[in-house]
Each structure stands twice: as structure tokens, then as C-alpha cells.
C-alpha positions, 0 to 999 in steps of 0.5 A, a space after each residue: 829236382 833236376 839233377 844236371 841243374 844240381 850238379 851245375 849250382 853245386 859245383 859253383 857255389 863250391 868253386 866260389 866259396 874257395 879262394 885262390 890261398 886256400 887252394 895254394 894258387 898264387 893270386 897276382 892281384 888281377 880283378 876277379 870278375 866272380 868270387 872264388 876260382 876261375 873254371 881253368 884253375 879248378 880244371 888245372 887242379 884237377 887235371 882235366 882240360 879246361 874244356 872238359 871241366 867246363 862241360 861237367 860244371 854245366 851239368 853235361 855229366 855223362 860218362 863222367 867216371 867216379 875217379 874224374 868226380 873225386 879229382 874235382 872234388 879234391 880241387 874243390 877240397 870238398 869234405 866227406 860229406 860234400 864228396 859224397 852228396 856230389 856222387 850221389 847227384 852224378 849217379 842219380 843224372 844217369 838214366 834209370 829204369 825206375 818208373 818215377 810213379 813207384 819210385 817213392 819209398 814206403 814210410 819206414 815202420 818203426 821196429 818193436 826193438 826201437 820202441 823198447 829201447 825208446 821207452 827204457 831211455 832215461 833222456 829225451 830222445 827222438 826218431 825221425 826220418 829222411 823227410 824230417 817227420 818225427 815218427 816216435 819219441 819216448 816221454 822226455 823226448 816228446 816233452 822236449 820237442 813238445 812245440 813241434 808235436 803242437 799241430 795237426 800235421 804229424 811233427 815235421 822238424 823242418 816245417 817247424 823250424 822254417 814256418 813256426 815263429 816259436 822255433 826262433 826262440 825253442 832254438 837258442 842258436 836258431 841260424 845253426 838249426 837252420 843250417 842243419 834242417 836245411 843240409 840235411 833235406 838237401 843231402 836226402 834229397 840228392 840221395 833219393 830224387 824220386 821221393 815225392 814226399 821229400 820233394 813236396 816238403 822242400 817245395 812247401 818250405 821254398 812257396 812259404 819261407 824266404 828264409 829257407 828259399 836262401 839257405 836252399 840255395 846255399 847247396 850247403 849239405 850235412 848229416 847228423 853225428 853228434 854235437 852240443 846244442 841248446 833249447 828254450 824250453 817254454 816250461 823249464 828255460 834253457 837246456 844245454 845237451 850233448 847229443 848223438 845220432 844213430 842210424 839203425 841198420 834195420 830201419 833204413 831211412 830212420 834216424 835216432 837221436 838221443 839227447 844227454 846232460 852233465 851230471 850235477 848241472 844245471 842242465 840236469 836240474 832242468 832236465 828233472 824239471 822237464 820230466 816232472 812237467 812231462 808228468 803232470 802236463 
């Protein structure tokens, strides 16, 4: 990833989505050649000169302080995840002594404590890394994600979502699944632009999936925390889960996502069926 270009495109897309009304600017009806705010409006909101803001938006961010970047983030009404992403892009655009040949982090090892925790859980759970590889799962987690494991490669959520036609049926809200995956990949790519395996996955998806190219071009970022999600499992039908993500301090780069159902619900009945299916499949 070329960080200066990433800064330029991220700021441009954030400026384009913000209307004058949202920014508290009176619009007197003059025709706008591009959607969203004008550069001079963002510069004024951030307390910067037009020339300085224009240089930053064009990717010339050498010497820009955190206070300047935060002022721009305030002007563009970035949320916490977007603000963090912008700061990552700015930091990683600076010259670094890191040798790119040795920059890729090794695949994080799965601590035995996490393996024990997974095996003791009574609800589906998986562990994935920043490249969206599924690196571990308990029995119910593997059963829930069985289609993802139906591959000769290491199971990878991003590859399944964008390259496997079954994903549109498995994820009841498929557009949401796409947004979460592309947003997570972009966030992690901004944090670690020298991760060669992550870069390779993004390149593969960009080459093979026109939909991924569109989603990637939106420059949206996302971090997994919690929510509600529905899966259409081929053996038991639709199951609605609430889900939570843990980021274990002892395993940087790994995330654990666990799924729970409401007691005495249709989802609970289907989860029980999933368990029976897992025991016999």
C-alpha cells in the first residue's frame, strides 16, 4: 500500500460523504461540482489554511502533527475507528528503518490456554487472524463455519465471502458481511502495510472479485466488537446469534469470536440440531 495515496483517497472519500448541513454550514444553493464539502470548507472547520489542507489531502503529510490530523478528523466527523485509521496511515507514511523483506509478522501461534478455552465452550467459537484466516475453532464453531472449511487452502473468511458463491446464501445479510470483511482488512492493512501475506490476500481479492474492488474503493474501515448476525446453515437452516469478539492480550493479531443464542428460542433449537449434526457429520 502506498500510504500517501491511501491518505489522499481516505480524506477525499470522507469529505465527499459529509454534507454542508451535517457540518453546520449554510449552503446558499450554489451548484457543487463534487459531492460533499469543498476543501476550503474542511480547512475552515479544521482551523487550517486552504493551501496547507490541500497539501495534506493530496498526501503531502510530512511534518503534520497529531493535533493537525485530529483537527481534520474533527472537521470530517470521523468516528473513533476512522480517526485511528487516519493516524495509522499518517504514521506509516513516514520514513522507517524497517527492512520490507523482514517486515511481515510471523503467523501468530495459538496459546494452549485459548485451545483449552475453546474446547470448554458450549457455544460456537472461532479464532481468526488479521488476514482473516480461521486458525482455530471448537466443534460447534467448525460446524457453523463448515462451508469455510470446505477448501484445500487454509479457511479464510474473506476468500469465502468474496470468492465462494455459497456465501450469498450462508450470510443472510450478505452486504453486511462484505462490509465487515473489507472494513476489517483495510483497517489492518493501514496498521501494518508491510504485512506481505495481508497484501497478497487484498491483491488476490482485487484481481478475482469485481465486488471486492468496489467495496475496497469505498475506504470504509471497521473493527469487530459485538452485534447480531444470521447464518443460513445448509443442514439446520437460519440461526440468529449475538456475537462478541475478544482480543487476547497474550496473542496479538488473533481475535476470538463467540456466538450465543437466546434460551428457549428457535435459534436455540437449531443450535442443538447443529450440535447433533456436528456429532454425526
